[in-house]
TIPASE-994414 format. One record per residue (C-alpha): residue number from 1; residue in three letters; chain; x, y, z. Coordinates in steps of 0.2 Angstrom, whole numbers, plus 2048, in hexadecimal, padded with zeros to 3 digits. Layout:
REM residues N
ATOM  pos  code  unit    X    Y    Z
ATOM  NUM   ALA     A    X    Y    Z
...
//
This chain:
REM residues 550
ATOM  pos  code  unit    X    Y    Z
ATOM    1   UNK     A  8FE  89B  885
ATOM    2   UNK     A  90D  890  885
ATOM    3   UNK     A  905  880  88C
ATOM    4   UNK     A  8F5  882  882
ATOM    5   UNK     A  8FA  874  876
ATOM    6   UNK     A  8FE  869  884
ATOM    7   UNK     A  8EE  86A  88B
ATOM    8   UNK     A  8E4  869  87B
ATOM    9   UNK     A  8EB  857  876
ATOM   10   UNK     A  8E9  851  88A
ATOM   11   UNK     A  8D5  856  888
ATOM   12   UNK     A  8CB  848  880
ATOM   13   UNK     A  8C1  84D  871
ATOM   14   UNK     A  8B1  84B  877
ATOM   15   UNK     A  8B7  85A  885
ATOM   16   UNK     A  8BF  865  879
ATOM   17   UNK     A  8AF  864  86C
ATOM   18   UNK     A  8A5  86A  87E
ATOM   19   UNK     A  8B1  877  87E
ATOM   20   UNK     A  8AD  881  870
ATOM   21   UNK     A  89E  88A  877
ATOM   22   UNK     A  8A6  890  885
ATOM   23   UNK     A  8B5  895  87B
ATOM   24   UNK     A  8A9  89F  870
ATOM   25   UNK     A  8A2  8AA  880
ATOM   26   UNK     A  8B5  8AB  886
ATOM   27   UNK     A  8B8  8B2  874
ATOM   28   UNK     A  8AA  8C1  877
ATOM   29   UNK     A  8B0  8CE  87F
ATOM   30   UNK     A  8A7  8D0  892
ATOM   31   UNK     A  8A6  8E2  89D
ATOM   32   UNK     A  8AD  8D8  8AA
ATOM   33   UNK     A  8BF  8D3  8A6
ATOM   34   UNK     A  8CD  8DE  8A6
ATOM   35   UNK     A  8D9  8E2  899
ATOM   36   UNK     A  8E7  8D5  89E
ATOM   37   UNK     A  8D9  8C8  8A0
ATOM   38   UNK     A  8D3  8CB  88F
ATOM   39   UNK     A  8E4  8CB  889
ATOM   40   UNK     A  8E8  8B8  88C
ATOM   41   UNK     A  8D4  8B2  88C
ATOM   42   UNK     A  8D4  8B7  87C
ATOM   43   UNK     A  8DF  8AB  873
ATOM   44   UNK     A  8DD  89D  87F
ATOM   45   UNK     A  8C8  89F  879
ATOM   46   UNK     A  8CE  89F  866
ATOM   47   UNK     A  8DB  891  869
ATOM   48   UNK     A  8CD  886  870
ATOM   49   UNK     A  8C0  889  862
ATOM   50   UNK     A  8CE  884  857
ATOM   51   UNK     A  8D2  873  85E
ATOM   52   UNK     A  8BF  870  861
ATOM   53   UNK     A  8BC  871  84E
ATOM   54   UNK     A  8CA  868  84A
ATOM   55   UNK     A  8C5  85A  855
ATOM   56   UNK     A  8B2  85A  84E
ATOM   57   UNK     A  8B0  84C  840
ATOM   58   UNK     A  8A8  851  830
ATOM   59   UNK     A  898  847  82C
ATOM   60   UNK     A  89A  83E  81D
ATOM   61   UNK     A  88F  83D  80F
ATOM   62   UNK     A  87E  832  80E
ATOM   63   UNK     A  881  820  807
ATOM   64   UNK     A  87C  81D  7F4
ATOM   65   UNK     A  86D  816  7EF
ATOM   66   UNK     A  86D  803  7ED
ATOM   67   UNK     A  86F  7FC  7DD
ATOM   68   UNK     A  85E  7F6  7D3
ATOM   69   UNK     A  859  7E6  7D5
ATOM   70   UNK     A  857  7DC  7C7
ATOM   71   UNK     A  84F  7CA  7C3
ATOM   72   UNK     A  860  7C5  7BC
ATOM   73   UNK     A  869  7C9  7CA
ATOM   74   UNK     A  868  7C5  7DD
ATOM   75   UNK     A  85F  7CF  7E9
ATOM   76   UNK     A  86C  7DE  7F0
ATOM   77   UNK     A  870  7DE  802
ATOM   78   UNK     A  867  7EB  80C
ATOM   79   UNK     A  86E  7FC  80D
ATOM   80   UNK     A  876  802  81C
ATOM   81   UNK     A  870  810  826
ATOM   82   UNK     A  872  821  81C
ATOM   83   UNK     A  87F  82B  827
ATOM   84   UNK     A  87A  83D  829
ATOM   85   UNK     A  880  849  81E
ATOM   86   UNK     A  889  858  820
ATOM   87   UNK     A  879  863  81E
ATOM   88   UNK     A  871  85A  82B
ATOM   89   UNK     A  87E  858  838
ATOM   90   UNK     A  875  869  83F
ATOM   91   UNK     A  866  85F  843
ATOM   92   UNK     A  86C  851  846
ATOM   93   UNK     A  870  855  85A
ATOM   94   UNK     A  85E  85E  85D
ATOM   95   UNK     A  857  84E  857
ATOM   96   UNK     A  85F  844  863
ATOM   97   UNK     A  85B  84F  871
ATOM   98   UNK     A  848  850  86C
ATOM   99   UNK     A  846  83D  86D
ATOM  100   UNK     A  836  839  877
ATOM  101   UNK     A  839  830  886
ATOM  102   UNK     A  83A  81E  885
ATOM  103   UNK     A  828  813  883
ATOM  104   UNK     A  81E  824  884
ATOM  105   UNK     A  813  82B  877
ATOM  106   UNK     A  80F  83F  874
ATOM  107   UNK     A  800  845  87F
ATOM  108   UNK     A  7F4  849  871
ATOM  109   UNK     A  7F7  839  86A
ATOM  110   UNK     A  7F6  82F  87B
ATOM  111   UNK     A  7E4  838  87E
ATOM  112   UNK     A  7DC  835  86E
ATOM  113   UNK     A  7E1  822  872
ATOM  114   UNK     A  7D8  824  884
ATOM  115   UNK     A  7C9  82C  87B
ATOM  116   UNK     A  7CA  81C  86E
ATOM  117   UNK     A  7CB  810  87D
ATOM  118   UNK     A  7DB  809  876
ATOM  119   UNK     A  7E6  804  883
ATOM  120   UNK     A  7F9  80A  882
ATOM  121   UNK     A  7FF  7FA  882
ATOM  122   UNK     A  7F6  7F5  871
ATOM  123   UNK     A  7FF  800  868
ATOM  124   UNK     A  80E  804  861
ATOM  125   UNK     A  818  811  858
ATOM  126   UNK     A  829  816  850
ATOM  127   UNK     A  82C  825  84B
ATOM  128   UNK     A  83D  829  842
ATOM  129   UNK     A  84A  832  836
ATOM  130   UNK     A  847  829  825
ATOM  131   UNK     A  85A  827  824
ATOM  132   UNK     A  85A  81C  833
ATOM  133   UNK     A  86B  821  838
ATOM  134   UNK     A  863  829  84A
ATOM  135   UNK     A  85B  821  857
ATOM  136   UNK     A  847  823  856
ATOM  137   UNK     A  83D  832  85B
ATOM  138   UNK     A  831  828  862
ATOM  139   UNK     A  832  814  866
ATOM  140   UNK     A  823  80D  86E
ATOM  141   UNK     A  822  7F8  86F
ATOM  142   UNK     A  82A  7F8  85D
ATOM  143   UNK     A  82D  7E6  85F
ATOM  144   UNK     A  81E  7E2  863
ATOM  145   UNK     A  816  7D5  855
ATOM  146   UNK     A  805  7DD  84E
ATOM  147   UNK     A  7F8  7DC  841
ATOM  148   UNK     A  7FC  7E9  836
ATOM  149   UNK     A  7EB  7E7  82C
ATOM  150   UNK     A  7EE  7EF  81A
ATOM  151   UNK     A  7FE  7F6  820
ATOM  152   UNK     A  803  7E5  81A
ATOM  153   UNK     A  802  7EA  807
ATOM  154   UNK     A  812  7F5  80A
ATOM  155   UNK     A  81E  7E6  80B
ATOM  156   UNK     A  814  7DE  7FC
ATOM  157   UNK     A  816  7EB  7F1
ATOM  158   UNK     A  826  7F1  7F6
ATOM  159   UNK     A  82D  7E1  7F4
ATOM  160   UNK     A  826  7DE  7E3
ATOM  161   UNK     A  82B  7F0  7DC
ATOM  162   UNK     A  83E  7EA  7E0
ATOM  163   UNK     A  83C  7D7  7DC
ATOM  164   UNK     A  830  7DA  7CC
ATOM  165   UNK     A  835  7EE  7C7
ATOM  166   UNK     A  829  7FB  7C6
ATOM  167   UNK     A  828  7F8  7B2
ATOM  168   UNK     A  823  7E6  7B5
ATOM  169   UNK     A  811  7E3  7AA
ATOM  170   UNK     A  806  7D3  7AA
ATOM  171   UNK     A  801  7CC  799
ATOM  172   UNK     A  7F3  7C5  794
ATOM  173   UNK     A  7F3  7BB  787
ATOM  174   UNK     A  7E7  7B6  779
ATOM  175   UNK     A  7EA  7A5  76F
ATOM  176   UNK     A  7DE  799  761
ATOM  177   UNK     A  7DE  78A  75C
ATOM  178   UNK     A  7D4  790  74C
ATOM  179   UNK     A  7D4  79A  73D
ATOM  180   UNK     A  7CD  7AB  73B
ATOM  181   UNK     A  7C1  7AC  72C
ATOM  182   UNK     A  7B4  7B9  727
ATOM  183   UNK     A  7B1  7C1  735
ATOM  184   UNK     A  7B2  7B0  740
ATOM  185   UNK     A  7BC  7A5  74A
ATOM  186   UNK     A  7BA  793  748
ATOM  187   UNK     A  7C2  78D  756
ATOM  188   UNK     A  7C3  790  769
ATOM  189   UNK     A  7CA  79F  770
ATOM  190   UNK     A  7D6  79F  77F
ATOM  191   UNK     A  7DA  7AC  78B
ATOM  192   UNK     A  7EA  7A9  795
ATOM  193   UNK     A  7EA  7B3  7A4
ATOM  194   UNK     A  7FA  7B7  7AE
ATOM  195   UNK     A  7F5  7C1  7BD
ATOM  196   UNK     A  7F1  7D2  7B6
ATOM  197   UNK     A  7E9  7DB  7C6
ATOM  198   UNK     A  7E1  7E7  7BD
ATOM  199   UNK     A  7D6  7E0  7AF
ATOM  200   UNK     A  7C7  7EA  7B1
ATOM  201   UNK     A  7B9  7EE  7A8
ATOM  202   UNK     A  7C0  7FA  79D
ATOM  203   UNK     A  7CE  7F2  79A
ATOM  204   UNK     A  7C7  7E3  795
ATOM  205   UNK     A  7BB  7EB  78B
ATOM  206   UNK     A  7CC  7F3  781
ATOM  207   UNK     A  7D1  7E0  780
ATOM  208   UNK     A  7C1  7DA  777
ATOM  209   UNK     A  7C2  7E9  76C
ATOM  210   UNK     A  7D2  7E3  766
ATOM  211   UNK     A  7CC  7D2  764
ATOM  212   UNK     A  7BF  7DA  758
ATOM  213   UNK     A  7CC  7E3  750
ATOM  214   UNK     A  7D6  7D2  74C
ATOM  215   UNK     A  7C7  7CF  741
ATOM  216   UNK     A  7BD  7C3  74F
ATOM  217   UNK     A  7AA  7C7  74E
ATOM  218   UNK     A  7A4  7B8  751
ATOM  219   UNK     A  7AC  7A7  75D
ATOM  220   UNK     A  7A7  797  754
ATOM  221   UNK     A  7AD  78C  765
ATOM  222   UNK     A  7B0  78F  776
ATOM  223   UNK     A  7BA  79D  77F
ATOM  224   UNK     A  7C5  796  78C
ATOM  225   UNK     A  7CA  7A1  79B
ATOM  226   UNK     A  7DB  79A  7A3
ATOM  227   UNK     A  7E0  79F  7B3
ATOM  228   UNK     A  7ED  790  7B6
ATOM  229   UNK     A  7FA  79D  7B9
ATOM  230   UNK     A  7F5  79E  7CB
ATOM  231   UNK     A  7F3  78E  7D4
ATOM  232   UNK     A  7E6  790  7E3
ATOM  233   UNK     A  7DC  786  7EF
ATOM  234   UNK     A  7C9  78A  7F1
ATOM  235   UNK     A  7C9  79A  7F9
ATOM  236   UNK     A  7B7  79E  802
ATOM  237   UNK     A  7B4  7B1  7FF
ATOM  238   UNK     A  7AA  7B1  811
ATOM  239   UNK     A  7BB  7A8  81B
ATOM  240   UNK     A  7C1  7B9  821
ATOM  241   UNK     A  7B1  7C2  827
ATOM  242   UNK     A  7A3  7BA  821
ATOM  243   UNK     A  7A0  7C7  815
ATOM  244   UNK     A  7A1  7BF  804
ATOM  245   UNK     A  799  7CB  7F9
ATOM  246   UNK     A  7A4  7DA  7FE
ATOM  247   UNK     A  7B1  7DF  7F1
ATOM  248   UNK     A  7C0  7DF  7FD
ATOM  249   UNK     A  7BE  7CA  800
ATOM  250   UNK     A  7C0  7C7  7ED
ATOM  251   UNK     A  7C9  7B9  7E7
ATOM  252   UNK     A  7DA  7BA  7DE
ATOM  253   UNK     A  7DA  7B1  7CF
ATOM  254   UNK     A  7E8  7B3  7C0
ATOM  255   UNK     A  7DB  7B9  7B4
ATOM  256   UNK     A  7D2  7C4  7C0
ATOM  257   UNK     A  7C4  7CE  7B7
ATOM  258   UNK     A  7BF  7E0  7BC
ATOM  259   UNK     A  7C3  7DB  7D0
ATOM  260   UNK     A  7B5  7CC  7CF
ATOM  261   UNK     A  7AA  7D9  7D2
ATOM  262   UNK     A  79A  7E1  7CE
ATOM  263   UNK     A  794  7F4  7CF
ATOM  264   UNK     A  783  7FA  7CF
ATOM  265   UNK     A  77C  80A  7CD
ATOM  266   UNK     A  76C  80F  7D5
ATOM  267   UNK     A  765  81E  7CB
ATOM  268   UNK     A  752  825  7D2
ATOM  269   UNK     A  745  828  7C5
ATOM  270   UNK     A  738  834  7D0
ATOM  271   UNK     A  72C  833  7C2
ATOM  272   UNK     A  72B  821  7C1
ATOM  273   UNK     A  72C  81D  7D3
ATOM  274   UNK     A  73D  812  7D1
ATOM  275   UNK     A  750  811  7D1
ATOM  276   UNK     A  756  80C  7C3
ATOM  277   UNK     A  765  7FF  7C4
ATOM  278   UNK     A  776  7FF  7B9
ATOM  279   UNK     A  781  7F2  7B9
ATOM  280   UNK     A  794  7F2  7B4
ATOM  281   UNK     A  799  7E7  7AD
ATOM  282   UNK     A  78D  7DD  7A2
ATOM  283   UNK     A  78D  7CB  7A9
ATOM  284   UNK     A  785  7BD  79F
ATOM  285   UNK     A  779  7B1  7A8
ATOM  286   UNK     A  775  7BA  7B9
ATOM  287   UNK     A  763  7C1  7BA
ATOM  288   UNK     A  765  7D4  7C1
ATOM  289   UNK     A  755  7DF  7C1
ATOM  290   UNK     A  755  7EF  7BB
ATOM  291   UNK     A  74B  7F9  7C8
ATOM  292   UNK     A  746  7F8  7DB
ATOM  293   UNK     A  738  803  7E0
ATOM  294   UNK     A  73B  815  7E8
ATOM  295   UNK     A  738  818  7FA
ATOM  296   UNK     A  733  826  803
ATOM  297   UNK     A  73E  82A  815
ATOM  298   UNK     A  739  830  824
ATOM  299   UNK     A  741  842  824
ATOM  300   UNK     A  743  840  814
ATOM  301   UNK     A  755  839  81A
ATOM  302   UNK     A  761  82B  80F
ATOM  303   UNK     A  766  821  81C
ATOM  304   UNK     A  76C  80D  81A
ATOM  305   UNK     A  769  80F  807
ATOM  306   UNK     A  770  7FD  805
ATOM  307   UNK     A  768  7F6  812
ATOM  308   UNK     A  756  7FD  80C
ATOM  309   UNK     A  75A  7F4  7FB
ATOM  310   UNK     A  75A  7E3  806
ATOM  311   UNK     A  763  7DA  7F8
ATOM  312   UNK     A  765  7C8  7F6
ATOM  313   UNK     A  775  7C3  7EF
ATOM  314   UNK     A  776  7AF  7F4
ATOM  315   UNK     A  771  7A9  7E3
ATOM  316   UNK     A  77E  7A6  7D7
ATOM  317   UNK     A  770  7AB  7C8
ATOM  318   UNK     A  76A  7BB  7CE
ATOM  319   UNK     A  769  7C9  7DA
ATOM  320   UNK     A  758  7CF  7E1
ATOM  321   UNK     A  752  7DE  7EA
ATOM  322   UNK     A  744  7DC  7F7
ATOM  323   UNK     A  743  7ED  7FD
ATOM  324   UNK     A  746  7FC  7F4
ATOM  325   UNK     A  751  80D  7F3
ATOM  326   UNK     A  74E  81C  7FC
ATOM  327   UNK     A  74B  82A  7F1
ATOM  328   UNK     A  754  837  7FB
ATOM  329   UNK     A  765  82F  7F8
ATOM  330   UNK     A  767  835  7E5
ATOM  331   UNK     A  771  829  7DB
ATOM  332   UNK     A  77D  81E  7E5
ATOM  333   UNK     A  788  80F  7DE
ATOM  334   UNK     A  78C  7FE  7E8
ATOM  335   UNK     A  79C  7F4  7E2
ATOM  336   UNK     A  798  7E0  7E9
ATOM  337   UNK     A  7A0  7D1  7E5
ATOM  338   UNK     A  794  7C6  7DB
ATOM  339   UNK     A  78F  7B3  7E3
ATOM  340   UNK     A  79A  7A5  7D9
ATOM  341   UNK     A  7AB  7B0  7D6
ATOM  342   UNK     A  7B1  79F  7CD
ATOM  343   UNK     A  7A3  7A5  7C1
ATOM  344   UNK     A  7A7  7B6  7BF
ATOM  345   UNK     A  7B3  7B7  7B2
ATOM  346   UNK     A  7AB  7AD  7A4
ATOM  347   UNK     A  79C  7B6  7A8
ATOM  348   UNK     A  7A3  7C7  7A7
ATOM  349   UNK     A  7AD  7C1  797
ATOM  350   UNK     A  79E  7BC  78F
ATOM  351   UNK     A  792  7CA  793
ATOM  352   UNK     A  79F  7D8  78F
ATOM  353   UNK     A  7A3  7CF  77D
ATOM  354   UNK     A  790  7CE  77A
ATOM  355   UNK     A  78F  7E1  77C
ATOM  356   UNK     A  79B  7E4  772
ATOM  357   UNK     A  792  7DA  765
ATOM  358   UNK     A  79D  7CD  764
ATOM  359   UNK     A  794  7BA  762
ATOM  360   UNK     A  79B  7AA  76A
ATOM  361   UNK     A  792  79A  764
ATOM  362   UNK     A  799  78E  774
ATOM  363   UNK     A  79D  790  784
ATOM  364   UNK     A  7A8  79D  78E
ATOM  365   UNK     A  7B0  793  79A
ATOM  366   UNK     A  7BF  791  7A5
ATOM  367   UNK     A  7CD  784  7A1
ATOM  368   UNK     A  7DF  783  79B
ATOM  369   UNK     A  7E8  788  78D
ATOM  370   UNK     A  7EF  779  782
ATOM  371   UNK     A  801  779  779
ATOM  372   UNK     A  800  77E  766
ATOM  373   UNK     A  7F4  78B  767
ATOM  374   UNK     A  7F8  79B  75C
ATOM  375   UNK     A  7FA  7AB  764
ATOM  376   UNK     A  7EE  7B9  75F
ATOM  377   UNK     A  7F3  7C5  76B
ATOM  378   UNK     A  7FA  7CB  77B
ATOM  379   UNK     A  7F2  7D9  787
ATOM  380   UNK     A  7FE  7E1  792
ATOM  381   UNK     A  7F9  7E7  7A5
ATOM  382   UNK     A  7FD  7FA  7AD
ATOM  383   UNK     A  80F  7FA  7B5
ATOM  384   UNK     A  813  7F4  7C5
ATOM  385   UNK     A  817  804  7CA
ATOM  386   UNK     A  803  80A  7C5
ATOM  387   UNK     A  7FC  7FA  7CB
ATOM  388   UNK     A  804  7FE  7DE
ATOM  389   UNK     A  7FD  80E  7DE
ATOM  390   UNK     A  7EB  809  7DB
ATOM  391   UNK     A  7F0  7FB  7EA
ATOM  392   UNK     A  7F7  807  7F6
ATOM  393   UNK     A  7EB  815  7F4
ATOM  394   UNK     A  7DC  80D  7F6
ATOM  395   UNK     A  7E0  7FD  7FE
ATOM  396   UNK     A  7DC  7F1  7F2
ATOM  397   UNK     A  7DC  7DF  7F7
ATOM  398   UNK     A  7DA  7D4  7EA
ATOM  399   UNK     A  7E7  7DE  7E1
ATOM  400   UNK     A  7F2  7DC  7EE
ATOM  401   UNK     A  7F2  7C9  7ED
ATOM  402   UNK     A  7F3  7C8  7DA
ATOM  403   UNK     A  804  7D0  7DC
ATOM  404   UNK     A  809  7C4  7EA
ATOM  405   UNK     A  804  7B6  7E2
ATOM  406   UNK     A  80E  7BE  7D1
ATOM  407   UNK     A  81E  7BF  7DD
ATOM  408   UNK     A  81A  7AB  7DF
ATOM  409   UNK     A  818  7AA  7CE
ATOM  410   UNK     A  828  7B2  7CA
ATOM  411   UNK     A  831  7A6  7D6
ATOM  412   UNK     A  82A  795  7D3
ATOM  413   UNK     A  821  797  7C2
ATOM  414   UNK     A  810  796  7CA
ATOM  415   UNK     A  808  7A2  7D4
ATOM  416   UNK     A  805  79A  7E6
ATOM  417   UNK     A  803  7A7  7F8
ATOM  418   UNK     A  812  79A  7FE
ATOM  419   UNK     A  81B  79D  7EF
ATOM  420   UNK     A  818  7B1  7F5
ATOM  421   UNK     A  81C  7AF  804
ATOM  422   UNK     A  82D  7A8  802
ATOM  423   UNK     A  831  7B5  7F5
ATOM  424   UNK     A  82E  7C1  801
ATOM  425   UNK     A  836  7B9  80E
ATOM  426   UNK     A  846  7B8  805
ATOM  427   UNK     A  846  7CB  7FF
ATOM  428   UNK     A  842  7D0  810
ATOM  429   UNK     A  853  7C6  818
ATOM  430   UNK     A  85C  7D1  80A
ATOM  431   UNK     A  856  7E1  80C
ATOM  432   UNK     A  852  7E3  81E
ATOM  433   UNK     A  85E  7D5  826
ATOM  434   UNK     A  85E  7D7  83A
ATOM  435   UNK     A  84B  7DB  83B
ATOM  436   UNK     A  83C  7CE  840
ATOM  437   UNK     A  835  7C9  830
ATOM  438   UNK     A  823  7CB  82E
ATOM  439   UNK     A  817  7BD  82D
ATOM  440   UNK     A  80D  7BF  820
ATOM  441   UNK     A  7FC  7B6  819
ATOM  442   UNK     A  7F7  7BA  809
ATOM  443   UNK     A  801  7CC  806
ATOM  444   UNK     A  7F2  7D6  807
ATOM  445   UNK     A  7F1  7D7  81C
ATOM  446   UNK     A  7DE  7D1  819
ATOM  447   UNK     A  7E3  7C5  826
ATOM  448   UNK     A  7E2  7C1  838
ATOM  449   UNK     A  7F3  7B9  839
ATOM  450   UNK     A  7FF  7C5  831
ATOM  451   UNK     A  809  7CD  83C
ATOM  452   UNK     A  819  7DA  83C
ATOM  453   UNK     A  821  7E4  849
ATOM  454   UNK     A  821  7F9  847
ATOM  455   UNK     A  835  7F8  849
ATOM  456   UNK     A  835  7ED  83A
ATOM  457   UNK     A  829  7F6  831
ATOM  458   UNK     A  832  806  834
ATOM  459   UNK     A  843  7FF  82F
ATOM  460   UNK     A  83B  7F9  81F
ATOM  461   UNK     A  835  80B  81A
ATOM  462   UNK     A  847  811  820
ATOM  463   UNK     A  84D  804  812
ATOM  464   UNK     A  842  80A  806
ATOM  465   UNK     A  845  81C  806
ATOM  466   UNK     A  856  816  800
ATOM  467   UNK     A  850  80C  7F2
ATOM  468   UNK     A  850  80F  7E0
ATOM  469   UNK     A  83E  80B  7DE
ATOM  470   UNK     A  839  818  7EE
ATOM  471   UNK     A  831  825  7E2
ATOM  472   UNK     A  823  817  7DD
ATOM  473   UNK     A  822  810  7EF
ATOM  474   UNK     A  81F  821  7F8
ATOM  475   UNK     A  814  827  7E9
ATOM  476   UNK     A  808  817  7EC
ATOM  477   UNK     A  804  81E  7FF
ATOM  478   UNK     A  7F5  828  800
ATOM  479   UNK     A  7F8  83B  805
ATOM  480   UNK     A  7F3  841  816
ATOM  481   UNK     A  7E1  84B  811
ATOM  482   UNK     A  7E3  84A  7FD
ATOM  483   UNK     A  7DF  838  7F8
ATOM  484   UNK     A  7DC  827  7FA
ATOM  485   UNK     A  7D7  81E  80D
ATOM  486   UNK     A  7DF  82E  813
ATOM  487   UNK     A  7D5  83A  80A
ATOM  488   UNK     A  7C9  83F  819
ATOM  489   UNK     A  7D7  83E  826
ATOM  490   UNK     A  7D4  84B  834
ATOM  491   UNK     A  7E8  84F  834
ATOM  492   UNK     A  7EC  863  833
ATOM  493   UNK     A  7FB  85B  82A
ATOM  494   UNK     A  7F2  85D  819
ATOM  495   UNK     A  7FC  855  80A
ATOM  496   UNK     A  80C  853  816
ATOM  497   UNK     A  80C  841  818
ATOM  498   UNK     A  80C  831  80E
ATOM  499   UNK     A  805  822  818
ATOM  500   UNK     A  7FD  812  814
ATOM  501   UNK     A  7ED  80D  81F
ATOM  502   UNK     A  7E6  7FF  827
ATOM  503   UNK     A  7D6  7FA  831
ATOM  504   UNK     A  7CD  7EA  835
ATOM  505   UNK     A  7C2  7E9  843
ATOM  506   UNK     A  7CF  7E5  851
ATOM  507   UNK     A  7DE  7EE  847
ATOM  508   UNK     A  7E3  7FF  843
ATOM  509   UNK     A  7F3  805  83A
ATOM  510   UNK     A  7FD  812  830
ATOM  511   UNK     A  80F  813  829
ATOM  512   UNK     A  818  81D  81F
ATOM  513   UNK     A  821  830  81D
ATOM  514   UNK     A  81D  83E  824
ATOM  515   UNK     A  825  84F  821
ATOM  516   UNK     A  82B  859  833
ATOM  517   UNK     A  82B  86C  834
ATOM  518   UNK     A  83E  86C  830
ATOM  519   UNK     A  83C  864  81E
ATOM  520   UNK     A  844  854  827
ATOM  521   UNK     A  838  845  822
ATOM  522   UNK     A  833  837  82E
ATOM  523   UNK     A  82E  826  82F
ATOM  524   UNK     A  820  825  839
ATOM  525   UNK     A  817  811  83D
ATOM  526   UNK     A  80A  810  848
ATOM  527   UNK     A  7FF  7FD  84B
ATOM  528   UNK     A  7F0  7FB  859
ATOM  529   UNK     A  7EA  7E9  85B
ATOM  530   UNK     A  7D9  7EA  868
ATOM  531   UNK     A  7C6  7E9  865
ATOM  532   UNK     A  7C7  7FC  865
ATOM  533   UNK     A  7D7  7FE  858
ATOM  534   UNK     A  7CC  807  84A
ATOM  535   UNK     A  7C8  814  857
ATOM  536   UNK     A  7DA  819  857
ATOM  537   UNK     A  7DB  822  846
ATOM  538   UNK     A  7D8  833  851
ATOM  539   UNK     A  7E7  82D  85A
ATOM  540   UNK     A  7F1  82B  84A
ATOM  541   UNK     A  7EB  83D  843
ATOM  542   UNK     A  7F4  843  853
ATOM  543   UNK     A  802  83B  851
ATOM  544   UNK     A  806  841  83E
ATOM  545   UNK     A  802  852  845
ATOM  546   UNK     A  80D  851  852
ATOM  547   UNK     A  81C  84A  848
ATOM  548   UNK     A  81A  858  83B
ATOM  549   UNK     A  81D  865  848
ATOM  550   UNK     A  82E  85B  84E
//
C-alpha cells in the first residue's frame, strides 16, 4: 500500500514493535480470507514485520571485567551493571515477567518459615540475575539492616582478595642474635609472626624441621615469640557467649599457632576398661591425663559423650576429667581452646620442638625482635586464595579475623580491628558505591553488632561476579549437598549452588550463587533475625530449590 511508509513513520516505535507478532499472524494463510483480501494483507504483514525488526535495538555487549586491583594502584571504581548480551536477550523479558509480587515469598518458603515459627517480617530475601541488569526476581525487606552472622565473611574475604590479591602470603621470619656451631645456637632465637592464619601443627612441624636442617639442635638461650605485628587490646574469649573453651571463640594473634586449639582423641580399649587419650599438638607445661574410665550406658547408647567426661578446663596448668567415656561411642575427637590462650604459643612451640628431639636451655616466651638480629630463614603461608577457601567452606572465625587484621596492617603498618574496618570501608565505597555499607565488628560475623542489608550484599555479589577474583571467591563457598557447612543440606539442588552460611542463636543467613533451570545464575541472599532464626534453615533449602526451578 502506498501509504504504509507514512503510517509506519507516524507510529511510535513501541507500537510498531508490539505489532510484530500481529503482522506475523497476518502473513500466515487463513482459510477465512478471500483471494482479494490476501493480496494486500500479505504485503502489509511483511512490511510491518520489517519495520518492527528495524526499530528493535540490538542488545549491547557485556561490560569487560574490571582492571585488576594492585597495591600500587588506587582501587578501581565499581563496574557498571553488565548489559544483557545478545544471547540472553530472549530470556530477559521472561525474567521480568516472572518477577514475584513485591514483598512476597514463594509459598513453599513461607510454609517452611511458618513451621519454624520465624515471622515473615524478620526475614530479608533478594534473588536477582548475576548481571544486576534486571529488577530482582525476589525482593523482600531488602533495605533492612540485619545481622548476617558468618555470611559477613564474604565481605572480608572478597575485600581481601581484591586489596591483597589471591597470591598474597604471610611470612614468619626466624632470626638470631647468636652463632650456630656444632649443632648449637649460642644465643636467642626470634620467631616473628606476621599474621599467618594457617600456621597449624603440620606446618609448625615443618618450620621446626627446617630449623633442625640449619644445624640447630640445641638453643642455648631463649626462644622469643614475637606477635607485635598486631596491636590488640586484651580480649576475653568468653565475651561473646560465655564459652571460652570453644575454638570458634579463639582470639587472633600475629603468631597464631594451630588456631590456639587442642584436639583430644578418645580411643576405647575394652580390654583395659579405659579410653586412651591422644593430644595434638604436643603442649609443654600442661598436665593432661592419658586415660579415662570406660562407661557402660543404658541400651548401649552413646549419648552426650562430652558431657559424660565432665571435663574441667579452667585451670591453666591442667585439664581433668571427673567422669568417663561411654564404651558405645567408638573413637571420637574433641577440639578445645585451653585456658590461658596467651601461653598457648610458647607451650606448643616448646612441646613440638622437644618432641622433634630439639632442646632449649632457656625459656620459650613472648617478646619482641630487637634491631640488628641476623636472619636465619623465612617460612611462607599458603596463598590467600587457599586461605579464603578454608575460611568460607568451614566458617573459621579466627582465620577470618587474621585476614581482617592483615587489611589493617597493610593500611597502617600494624594490624588493628579499627584499621581493618577502615580498609573495608574505603574498598566498599569504591567498589559498591550507592549501597548502604555494612557495620563490621571483627570481620568474621561473630558479633551481636554486625549489620548489612540483603540489598547491599546482593549488589556486592553481583559486582564480585564481574571481578578478576570471582573464581577464588566462588570456589571458597560451600557447595550445596557436597562440602563444607552445606554438606548435609536438605536441598534437592545438590551441586548446583555455592553459598556461604551463617548461624547464631538469633540469626541465620545464606548468600551466594545458585544455578537456575535454564542455565542462568542467580545471586541469592537470605537473612533472618529472631529468637527462632536458626529454624529458618529448611526455608533456605526451599528457597534454593525454588530458585533452581526458575
